[in-house]
N, C-alpha and C positions, 0 to 999 in steps of 0.2 A: 283657426278662428270661429268663436261663437255663432251660430247661424244668423243671428238678430243686428252682433256688429256687421257682418259678412255684406249683412241687406243695407245697413246703413252706409258703411261705404262703398257698395255697389251704385246706390243711388246718385250720394255726392258728391259722385266722379260723372255720372251721366247727364243728370237735370240738375245744371249751374243756371241758366234764364228763368228763374221762379218766378218772377212779375211776368212774364210776357206767356209764361206758360197757363198761369193762374187768367189773362185774362182771354187766351184759346179757351179756356175751357167754362168760360163765365157764358161763351157762345154755345157749346156745346152741353152745357147745365138747361141750358134756354131751349133746348130743342128737346132734350130727353122730359122738361117738365110737361110736357104731355102725355105722358103714362104716370106723371106723382101728383099726387093733391097737393094742395099747400099746408092742406091740417094731417097730410100720413106720418107714418113714423118708419123711417129708410135704415137700411145700413149700406154701407161701402164697404162691400168684401175685397180685401186686399188696397185699401184707401190711400197707401203710400203716403204722398203730401200732402193729401188730402183736397187736391184743386176741384175735383167736383163733390164731394159732400159739403164743402164750404161755400160753392155759390150755390144751392141748389135751395129751393124752398120746402122747407117741409117744418110740420110740428116739433116731430123729434129725430134728432138724426145721432146716428151712427157711426162709428169708422172701427173696421177691427184689421188689425196688420201687425207683424213682430216686429216691422222697423221699430226702435225706438224713435224715431227721428217723429214718426205720425204723431205724435202728442206732442209735439212742441210747433206745430204744421196746424194744429185744427184752429180753428175758432171757436172763441167760450161755448158755442152752442151745440158742441161738435163732442159725444162722449166716445173717448176713445176704448177698445178693447185690445190690450196688450197681447198676444196670442196665436198661438200655431193654429190655424184655419182649418187641420183636418181633425184636432181635437172637439169635443163639445165647445160649440160654443155658450159664452158668458152671460145669454139672454133665453128670458124664457120662452117656453113652445107659445106658439100661436100670437106673436105679443106685435111682428111688423108687421107693414103694409108690402113694402119695395125693397126686393134687396138689388143691389146695385153691382155691375164689376165689370171694371174697363183695363183689359192687356192685365190680367193677370193668371187665370185658370191654366196657362202655359208655364209657368214657374213653378206650379204644385213637381215633387220631386217623380211620384208616382201617378196610374191610373186610380188606383186603390184609396189615395190622399185627392184624388178629384171627386170621387165616389163618394167621401165623407163629405168632401167639403159643399155640394150639392145637397148631401142630405141633410146636410144642418139647414143649408138654408130653406129645404121644405119645411123641415122642423118649424125655424122660427117665423117662419110665414102664417097670418094670419087666415083664416078660409078666402079663397077668392083673391092671394095674393100673387104681387107681380114680380118675376126674376127679368132683369136686364143683362144679357150678357153682350159685352164689343170682347173683338180681339183678334188679333190676326190671322185670316185664313191661309193653313198652310197650300193649299189648292191652288191659291195665286200668287202666294211671294217664297215657298218653298229656295228660291234662290239666295231671302235675305233671311229667312225665318231663324237661321241658326249664328247669324251674327254676334247674338245676344246670348254671352257664358253662362245668363241664369234662366235659358228657353231650354225647359226638359220636354214638356208633353207637345207633341205633333198635334192639331188640332184643328180639323174645319168645322164648318155648319152643320156637316152631314155626321162626323163624331160627335157633335156636342149632343148633336137634336139624341142620337139612340141613348147617350149619356142618361140627358134630364130625363126622356122615359122612363128607364130606370131606378132613376133618383124620384121617380112621383111625380113630373109637372106634366102639362097637355103644352104644346109649345104651339101659340098662336101665330105667333110671323117671324119670316127670317127673310132676312135680304146678306147675300151670300156676299156679295161687294157693297159696303158701306163706304168707311171714310178710306182714306190713302193709305200703306201702310206708315209713309214718314211724319203725319202731319202731327206725330207730340212728338218726334226727334230732339236732338240736340240740341236745334235751330228750328224751333216753333212757328208752324204759318201764322202770319197775321191776321189777325181777329178777324177783321173784315171777310181777310178771303174764306174762311173757316164759314163765315155767316153766309155769303155768297153759295158758297159749295152747299151748303147744308137746302137750302131754298132752289138747287138747279138735280133734283134726282136724274136728269138726264146724262148726266157725269158721271154716277156712279157706278153702273159696269166697264165703264171704261178705268176711271182711274180707281175704284177701290180694291183695296184688300184685304178690308176688315170686314169680319162679320157684325151682321145686328141679328140679335134673337131674343124674341120678348115670349116670355112661357109663364104659365099661371100652376101655381097649385092643385096638380087634379084632385075632382072630387073624391073621388078611391082615397087619395091620402086625408083628408079632414076629418 
C-alpha cells in the first residue's frame, strides 16, 4: 500500500470521534496561543486532521502532511501542503513565524528523516522564529509507547533537545511531563477536564507523559 493511503486508513480507524477531538483541541489551541500572535504566519507540521491549525488564531496558516485526508479536514483559511516532510518543504525560507507539531515526530521512519524535518523547520522560520513541539516522552511511557504500529522513533525530551541543537535551534523551555499520554486517544478527554488540567500544573509531574519543548531559531542560523 502507498504510504499516503496507509496513513489515511490508519488514522481513519484510530480517530473516530472527530467532533469531540476538535473541542479538546480548541482548549489546547487556546493554551498554545500564548506563543502565537494573531498576526503570525504558522505552520502545523504533521497536521493530520487539522484539529490544531483549524482552532488557533493566526494571520496565515499552513498545514503539512502526507495524509490525503488532511486537505478535506482543513478549514478554508488553511493552506495544505501535501508532501513528505523529510523532503524540502514547498515554502520559501524565512517566511514562517511559528512551526507547531504535536505527536508527529515519533512517526518518522529514521533519525536522518527527523533531522531533515527539523532543518526544514529551521529554514522556513523567520529570524527569532519559534518551534513548538509536543509528543510522547518515552522516559515516562515506555510501557505503551510501542502500542501504536506507526511509532518508529523512541524520543525523549533529552534526545530531542540534542537534535534541536544540531538542527540550529536554541531551546528556551522544556517541560518533560506535560500532557497525559492518552488525552488524545480513541476516547478524548472532556474539554472542561482539559481546560482544568492546563490550569493546574501541579498535576503535570504526576500525570504528564508527553513533553513540551519551545525552541527558537538560533542566531547563528539566521
